[in-house]
C-alpha positions in Angstrom: 102.2 116.3 88.9 102.7 116.0 85.2 99.6 115.4 83.1 100.1 112.5 80.6 99.2 112.8 76.9 96.7 109.9 76.9 96.4 108.9 80.5 98.2 107.0 83.2 98.3 103.2 83.2 99.6 100.8 85.8 100.8 97.4 84.6 101.8 94.5 86.8 104.4 91.9 86.0 106.5 93.9 83.5 109.9 92.4 84.0 109.7 90.1 80.9 107.3 88.8 78.3 103.9 90.3 77.7 104.1 92.8 80.6 107.3 94.3 79.3 106.1 94.4 75.7 102.9 96.1 76.8 104.7 98.7 79.0 107.1 99.6 76.2 104.3 99.8 73.6 102.0 102.0 75.7 105.0 104.2 76.6 105.7 104.8 72.8 102.0 105.5 72.3 102.0 108.4 74.7 100.6 106.8 77.9 102.2 107.5 81.2 103.2 104.0 82.3 103.8 102.8 85.8 105.4 99.5 85.3 105.3 97.0 88.2 108.5 95.0 88.7 109.9 93.0 91.6 113.6 94.0 91.5 115.7 97.1 90.9 117.6 95.2 88.2 114.3 94.8 86.2 113.5 98.4 86.9 116.8 99.6 85.4 116.3 97.3 82.4 113.0 98.9 81.6 114.3 102.4 82.1 117.0 101.8 79.5 114.5 100.6 76.9 111.8 103.2 77.5 111.3 107.0 77.5 111.6 109.1 80.6 107.8 109.0 80.9 107.8 105.3 81.9 108.3 104.9 85.6 109.1 101.4 87.1 107.5 100.8 90.5 108.6 98.0 92.8 105.4 96.0 93.4 105.2 92.4 94.2 101.4 91.7 94.0 101.6 89.3 97.0 103.0 92.0 99.4 100.5 94.4 100.8 103.1 96.9 101.9 104.5 97.2 98.3 101.1 97.6 96.8 100.4 100.4 99.3 103.7 102.1 98.6 103.0 101.9 94.8 99.5 103.3 95.3 100.8 106.3 97.3 103.5 107.0 94.6 101.1 106.8 91.7 98.4 108.8 93.4 100.8 111.6 94.1 102.1 111.5 90.5 98.8 111.6 88.8 96.7 113.7 91.2 93.2 114.6 90.1 93.8 113.0 86.7 93.2 109.5 88.1 94.2 106.3 86.5 93.0 105.5 83.0 94.1 101.9 82.9 95.1 99.0 85.1 96.5 95.9 83.3 96.6 92.9 85.6 99.3 90.8 84.0 101.4 89.3 86.9 101.2 85.5 86.8 102.9 82.2 87.7 102.4 78.8 86.2 102.1 75.7 88.4 101.9 72.4 86.6 101.4 68.7 87.5 98.6 66.2 88.0 96.3 67.3 90.8 97.3 64.3 92.9 100.9 65.5 92.9 100.5 69.3 93.2 101.9 70.5 96.5 99.3 72.5 98.4 101.8 75.3 99.0 102.4 75.5 95.2 98.7 75.7 94.6 98.3 78.4 97.1 101.1 80.3 95.4 99.4 80.0 92.0 96.3 81.6 93.4 98.2 84.1 95.6 99.8 85.7 92.6 97.3 85.2 89.8 94.0 85.7 91.7 94.4 87.2 95.2 97.3 89.5 94.1 95.1 90.7 91.2 92.2 91.4 93.5 94.5 93.2 96.0 96.0 95.5 93.4 92.6 96.2 91.8 91.0 97.1 95.2 93.9 99.4 95.9 93.8 101.3 92.6 90.0 101.3 92.0 89.2 104.7 93.5 91.8 106.2 91.1 90.3 104.3 88.2 86.8 105.4 89.0 88.0 109.0 89.1 89.2 108.7 85.5 86.3 106.4 84.4 89.1 104.1 83.3 89.5 100.5 82.4 90.6 97.3 84.2 92.1 94.7 81.8 92.7 91.2 83.2 95.1 88.9 81.3 93.6 85.5 81.4 94.2 82.8 78.7 92.4 80.7 76.1 92.7 78.0 78.7 90.0 79.9 80.6 87.5 78.5 78.1 88.7 74.8 78.2 90.1 72.9 81.1 93.3 71.0 80.4 95.0 68.0 82.1 98.4 68.5 83.9 98.1 72.3 84.0 95.1 72.3 86.3 96.3 75.0 88.8 97.1 77.5 86.1 93.8 76.9 84.2 91.8 77.0 87.4 93.2 80.4 88.2 92.3 81.6 84.7 88.7 80.3 85.1 88.5 82.2 88.3 89.7 85.4 86.7 87.0 85.2 84.1 84.4 84.9 86.8 86.0 87.8 88.7 85.9 89.9 85.5 82.2 89.2 84.9 81.3 90.0 88.5 83.4 93.2 88.7 82.1 94.4 85.3 78.5 94.3 86.5 79.4 95.9 89.8 81.3 98.8 88.2 78.8 99.5 85.4 77.3 102.4 87.3 80.8 103.9 87.8 81.4 103.8 84.1 84.5 101.7 84.6 85.0 99.1 81.9 86.3 95.6 83.0 87.4 93.2 80.4 89.8 90.3 79.7 92.5 89.4 77.2 92.7 85.7 76.4 96.0 85.0 74.7 97.0 81.6 73.3 100.6 80.2 73.8 103.1 83.0 73.6 106.8 82.9 72.6 108.4 84.4 75.7 111.0 83.6 78.3 108.3 81.7 80.2 108.8 78.7 77.9 112.2 77.9 79.6 110.6 78.4 83.0 107.7 76.0 82.2 110.2 73.4 80.9 112.3 73.6 84.1 109.2 73.5 86.2 107.7 70.4 84.7 111.0 68.6 84.8 111.3 69.4 88.5 107.7 68.2 89.1 108.5 65.0 87.3 111.7 64.4 89.2 109.9 64.9 92.5 107.0 62.5 91.8 106.9 59.3 93.8 107.6 56.0 92.0 103.8 55.3 92.2 102.9 58.6 90.7 105.4 58.2 87.9 103.8 54.9 87.0 100.4 56.5 86.8 101.2 59.9 85.3 104.8 60.0 84.3 104.6 59.2 80.6 101.5 61.2 79.9 102.6 64.2 81.9 106.0 64.4 80.2 104.5 64.1 76.7 101.8 66.7 77.4 104.2 69.2 78.9 106.8 68.8 76.1 104.0 69.6 73.7 103.1 72.7 75.8 106.7 73.9 75.8 107.0 73.4 72.0 103.7 75.2 71.5 104.9 78.1 73.5 108.1 78.4 71.6 106.2 78.5 68.3 103.5 80.7 69.8 102.4 84.2 69.0 104.8 87.1 69.9 103.9 89.0 73.0 103.9 92.2 70.9 100.8 91.0 69.1 99.0 90.6 72.4 100.3 94.0 73.5 98.7 95.6 70.4 95.4 94.0 71.4 95.7 95.5 74.9 96.3 98.9 73.3 93.2 98.4 71.2 91.2 97.5 74.3 92.4 100.7 76.0 91.5 102.9 73.1 88.3 101.4 71.8 85.2 103.6 72.4 83.2 100.6 73.4 85.7 97.8 74.2 84.7 94.1 73.9 84.1 92.0 77.0 86.8 89.5 75.8 89.6 89.7 73.3 90.9 86.3 72.1 94.4 86.5 70.7 95.6 83.4 68.8 96.9 82.2 65.5 93.8 80.2 64.8 90.9 82.1 66.5 88.3 79.9 64.6 89.6 76.8 66.4 89.0 78.4 69.8 85.6 79.6 68.7 84.5 76.2 67.4 85.9 74.5 70.5 83.9 76.8 72.8 80.8 76.2 70.7 81.2 72.4 70.8 81.7 72.5 74.5 78.4 74.5 74.8 76.4 72.3 72.6 77.6 68.8 73.6 76.8 67.1 76.9 79.5 68.1 79.3 80.8 64.6 80.1 80.8 63.6 76.5 82.7 66.7 75.4 85.5 66.2 77.9 85.7 62.4 78.0 84.9 61.3 74.5 85.7 64.3 72.3 88.2 66.8 73.7 90.5 64.6 75.8 90.3 61.7 73.4 91.5 64.1 70.7 94.5 65.1 72.8 95.2 61.5 73.8 95.3 60.3 70.1 97.2 63.2 68.8 100.0 63.0 71.4 100.0 59.3 71.9 98.9 59.3 75.6 97.8 56.2 77.4 
């Protein structure tokens, strides 16, 4: 066992994007990083970019045997030091109108983003409690406002916020902090995956579904993809994760966006306006007019 400078941290979903940026940043800042990846190729890529203190671990969050194997490895590596941080970052993004979303795809969205997160947290929690550490769940600004055509992803983020609040109360007596990071659109490799996904969804729609949803879905998702490509760099969000790890009294939520005031005002308007009026006559009407939806 080698004691880390600042503490040991497990991060899920570090092959690309935010997870990779966070793993490399925390490694540079003196944390002993255990970076969850799904393939040996991704593990090797991380090794080449990081110091010898970063250790890739093969951990698909949907596979119990891989979580258990990772747990045993990390437990042996850190010993009595425990685990100072768990960053739950692994995610997939399922898109499409609810009428057209395949149930298996919906299950996959929750299997990775929600059930996988819970499984990993349950496994590592005794080690986190030992270090009086922190659990950081990566949600999204979409966890504050529902959106059309991206319902499965947004629903999973809403669920994570509820999980974070519940767990935070339950672990208060253990002195374990539980919080969430809510990033806006990020400029990562995910943009290409989202574009390919929505085009596949559109191509697989029935003629009837295309008549009802096709135009609006295509326009909305093109806007999402363009927003991602012009979004904030993942390194900016990684810096906020570092801040949340090191703050003496971390916030319950950290919103990371180019225009934080817009998110704050939108959340306030949602709270003050009648629910139906906000979504039907204010929020969605604004989207419809701005994008030219039917």
